[in-house]
N, C-alpha and C positions, 0 to 999 in steps of 0.2 A: 458154349452155346448160351443164349440169353433167355431161353425158355425151354420147358420140357417138350419133347416131341415124341409122339407115338411111333412115327415112321421117319426116323431121323435121316436115314440114307436117302429116301425119296425126296424129302424136303431139301436136303443139302444139295441134291442134284438140281432141283428146281431153282434154288437160290442162285446157284452158279450160272444156270442158263439165263435167268432174268438179269443178273448182274452183267453178264456178257452182252445181252441185248441192249442194256442201258449204257454201255460204254465204259466199262472199267470197274475195278473193285477196291481201289486204294486211295481214292480222293477224299480229302477232308474239307468240309465246309467251315469248320471251326477248330481252333487249336485246343479247346477244352472239351472234356467229356460232357455230353449233353443228353439229357433224357427228354424226349419229345412225347408229351401225353396227348393221346387221341381219344376223343369221345365219339362213339357211334350210337345208333338207335337200338342196337341189340336185336334186330329182327332180320339179320342176314340169313339167307337159306344155307349158306356155306361159309361160316365165319373163318374156317381154315384158310380160305383164299385170301382174306384180309391179312391174316397172320403171315402167309407166304409172301405177300407183297411187302409187308413190314420187314420181314427177314431179309428180303432182297435189298431193301434200302440200307439196312444195317450192314449188309455185306459190302455194299458199294461205298458207304461212309462209316468206317469203323468207329469213329468218335461218337456216333449217335446211337442211342438206344430208344426203341419205340415202346411206349407203355400204352397199350390199348385197353380202354374201359368200355364195356357194353352197358348202356343205360336203357331203362325201360321206356318205350315210346310214349306211354300214356302220361308220364310225369316229366318227360324230357325238357319242355320249355321251362318248367318251374325249377328243375335242377340247374339248368343253364343260368337262369337269372340269379339264383342263390350263389352260385359259384362266381358269377361276374360281380355281384355286390361285394364279395369278399376278395375279389381279384385273385382267386385261387381256382385250380381246376385245369382244364385242357389248354394246350397250345393250339390244337386243331379240333374243330367240332363239326359233326355232320350238320349240314344246313341246306335249305332250299334257296332258290334264286329269287330275284325281284325284291319286294318289300319285306318278305318274311324275316330276313336276317337283320333288318334295320330295327326290329323290336328288341334287339340285344345290344345295348349301348357300348359294350366293350369289344365289339367286333372291329377289326383293323382293316383299313383300306389297303388294297393290294397294288394300286397303280404305280407306286414308286418302285415296286419289286418286279414288275412285268417287263419282259423283253419284247422287242418288236416281233410281231407275228404270233405272239402267244394267244391273243384273243381269237384270231382266225382259226386256230387249231381246234377249238372246242365249240361245238354246236350250242347255240342259245346264250353264249357269254355276252355278246353285244346287247341282246334283248334284256338279259338280266340287269346289265349296267344301266340301261335306259330307265328301267322301272325302279332302280335304286338311286335315282338322282344323278346318273351319269358316272358313278364310281363303281369300281369292281370290288366286290366283297366275297363272292362265292366262286370257287373253281369248280365248274361242272364236271362230273365224272360219268354221268349217264343221262340219257333222255328218259322222260317219264310220260306216260299216258294211260288212259283207261279204256277198257273194252269189256264186252260181255263174253264169258266162256260158257259153253253149254255141253251137256252130256248127250251125245248122239243116241246112245242106247236107250235112254229114257224118252227121247223124242220118238224113236221107233215104237217103243212100248205104248205110247199114247196115240200111235197112228199118224204121227207127224213126219214130214220129210226131213231126215237128219242132215241133208245137205242144203236146206233152204230155211235158215233162221228168219224170223220176221223182220221186215224192214220198215213197215209203217206202224202207226199207233193202233189202228184197228186190228192189224194182223198180230201185233204183240198181245193185245187183250184176248184175241181169239185163241192164241197159243196158250196163254195162262189158263183160260177156261178149259181147253182140251186136256191139259196136263192135270188140272184139278179133278176133272171127271174120271181120269184114269187112276186117281188116288196118289198122284205124284205132286210134291211141293214144287210149284213152278219156279220160284226164285228164292235162293237162300237169303234169309232176312235177319237183320239184327240192328236195331236202331238205338240201343241203350247209350252207346258212346257217341252217337251222332255221325260216325264216319261213313257208314253206308249211305245215309241221306245226303251227306255232303258230296260224295262221288257221283251219285245219280243226279243230283241237282245240277252239278256242273256240266252235265250232258243234256239236260232238259232246258234250263233257263236260257242258255246262249241261243237256242233256236227261236227265241222271241226277241232277240236283240238285233236291230238293223245293223248290217255290216258297217255302215257309216259311223255307228256309235260304239262298235265293239272295242276298239282300242281304248276309248275313254273309260268304259266299264271295267276293263282289265286294270288300267293304270290308276283309276280313281273311282272305285266302285260306289254306286248308289244303291244301297240295300232297300230303298223304298221305290225303286224302279218297278214298273209293272211286270217286267220279265221275271223278277224274283218270285212274286206271288204265283205267277203262272207256272213256274218251274216246280214249286211246291204243290200246286194243284195236281200236277201229273203224278207226283209221288203219293199224295193222298188217294188219288183215284186207284192206283195199283194196290195200296194198302187196304182200302175199303172193299176192293173186289176180291180180296183174299189171295193175292198173287204171291205174298211172302210167307215165310215160315210162321206158323201160329205163335202167338205171344211174342212177336218179334221185338216189341218194346222192351222186353226184359233180357235181350240177347245182345252181346257185344259183337262188333265187326271182327276184331282180332282177339283170339283166334277162332271164335265160335262159328261165324259165318263161313269162314274159309274151311273149317273142319267139316261142316255140314256138306259142303259141295264135294270135298275130297272123298268123303265116305259114301257118296252116291245118294244122299238123302234129299237132294234138290236137283232140278234139271238145269238151272241157270245160276250164274253168280257173276258179280263184278270181279274184275281183276285188272292187273296192270300189264302194260306192254313189255315190261322187263323189270328187273329188280328182285323183289322178295315174294310177291304173290302173283304169279303169272304162268304162262304156258308150261314152263319147265317143271314147276311144282305139281301142276295138275297132270302133266303127262306121266309122271311117275306113280300115279295111283293105279290100282288094279284095273279100273275101267278106262282110264285115260290113255292107256298104251295104244288103243286103236279107236277110241270113241270120243276124243276131245275135239270139240269144235270151238270156233271163235267168231264173234259177230260184232258189228258196230251197233251203237245204240240206235233205236228206231227213230224215225221222223215223228215228232210229236204232232198232236192234233192242232190244227190252225197255226202251225209254225211258219217261219219265214224261209226255210231252206227248201231247195228243190231236190237235193239229194243228200245222202248221209255224209257226214264229215267224221274225221277221227280226232279225238282230243289228245293233244300232245302238249304237256305243260312245260314249265320251266325245268331245266335239268337239276336234279339233286346233286349235291357235291359236298365240298368242305370249305370251312371258313377259319380265320385265324383270330385269336384274341390279342388285344393290345399289349398285354403284359409279357408276351413271350420274349425271352432274352435274345433269341437268335432268329429274327424274322426271315432272313435270307435262307436259313436252313429249313425253316418251316415251309416257306414257299416252294423250295426245291422239292420237298416231300410231297406237297399237294400236287404239283405238276407231275411228279413221278407216278403217283397213284393214277393220274389221268392219262398217262402216256399210251402210245399205240399198243405196246406189248401187254401192258397190264389191263387195258380195255378189252383186248381180245381174250385174255385169260379169264376175266370176269364173265364175259359172255359165254365162254366154253363151260365154266363151272356153275355160274349162277343164272345165265340167260339175261344178264344186264345189257340193255341196248347202249352201245358206246356213244359218248358225246364226242370223242376224238374223231375228227373227220378222216384221219389217215388209217383208222382201224378197219380191218377187213375180216370180220368174224365169219367163221365157217358155219353157214346156216343150212341145216338139214331138216329140222322139224317143220312139218307142214303148217302148223299154227303160226310159228315164228315167221315163216316165209310169207304167209298171208298178211300178217301185221306189217312187215317191212314193205310189202307191195302197196298196202294202203297208205303208208307213210310217204311213199314215192308218188302215188297217183291221185290220192284223195285230197280235197281241201282240208286243212287242219284248223283247229281252233284251240285256244288256250284254256277254255273253261269259263268264260265270262267273268263274273265277279270273283270266282275262286282262283282265276288264273295267276294272280300275284298277291294272294291274300296275306295280310300280316299275321304274325303269330297271335297277338292279342285279339284281333278280329276273329280269327279262326276259333279260339277258345270260346268266345261269346256265341258264335254261330253253333258250335257243337252242343252247347248247353240247351239251345232252344229247338234244335232239329227234332228230337224225339217227341216233344210236345206238339209240334206242327204236323208231323207225319201222322201221328195217332189221332189228330183232330181235337186234342185237348185245348189247343190254342190256335187262333188264326194268325197267319203271318203278320197281318197289320197290328196284332196285339203285342208282338215281340220285336218287330223290326227296328224300333227305336233303340233297343239294347245293343244290337249289332251296329247300327249306324253311329251310335255314340262312340263306340270303340274305333270305328273307321275314321271318324273326325279327329280323334286323338292321334292316330297314326299318320295322318296326312301331313 
């Protein structure tokens, strides 16, 4: 065995089953022994699932050994750039779609490796390619989106209807006031690292962008567009009204905001539709077993939308570095991770919404069912300027978010810093 296992017999059985589902266990993609190094963000809810998938690939291709490295999310872009400058590090690395991956010059195009029909198998792959200049760089493994999760028990405690989360701006503000009056923190807050502000902004600002201009703002964001300052105005309004955790400027999104909500110290929190911070994580808390609710972001004041939409962004996935010695092997691995069986496995264990269109996850959780229903019936949006943000642009944005949300700076005072990075990445 190529790594220690606490439950060897169970893992061995799973490996055999996955290998059987994937069509054999003795094929070699290369005649030489090959170690394939994978970097991930280190924030998986269930890293054992990733190792199980790696083990299944090793069982199918005996000449290949997977070396998986968990990297810290907060320094991930810097670590990638350092590795790429030295042309050392991963063969495969966790990546987002669209322009994000283009900020890493050692990323390899995948078009020459793709087989007919590959693109149609994975949701958002065509959209990712369009935003990346028409080339394929990232293999999507799951869909990504943001919603609001809430604690029904705390809503009841405040005299609110636990089955009717607020849908309009006025109702959202009234809900915050009601919760505060009951001594309950309305919304788990932490803006120190900028992440919470970015996620909420990408659900507020798009409501001020005309639909005719939405594609352009996603593909080529203008950070001095009026929608940006209006989006941050809504954030500041919530902050100034006391809707967030006290001293939220000193608190990080991960893991602090998440832990506040998990421990029942706030009535609402942002979360994802799948992946690492979502319904499955919150459902496993003491209160979440029966009192987890999910809501769409409210319609903002003076916005352009007639009804709520759901934010579904570019699918997260994996990308390949140019220096890998066996690109065919690496591509086979990337597609293996994204195949039907492994997509269903990740949903079962992690709640990750599959990008594979053939996957048929067994959905029993009420929050997950609601999210999937919204994805099928509601109009979706990519998140405006955030929808295909480049890595360098995102770093610049995250630096100024805490200042803008707290009111220390106006958006007009710092917008040129973000726009300058945007122009460099165009």
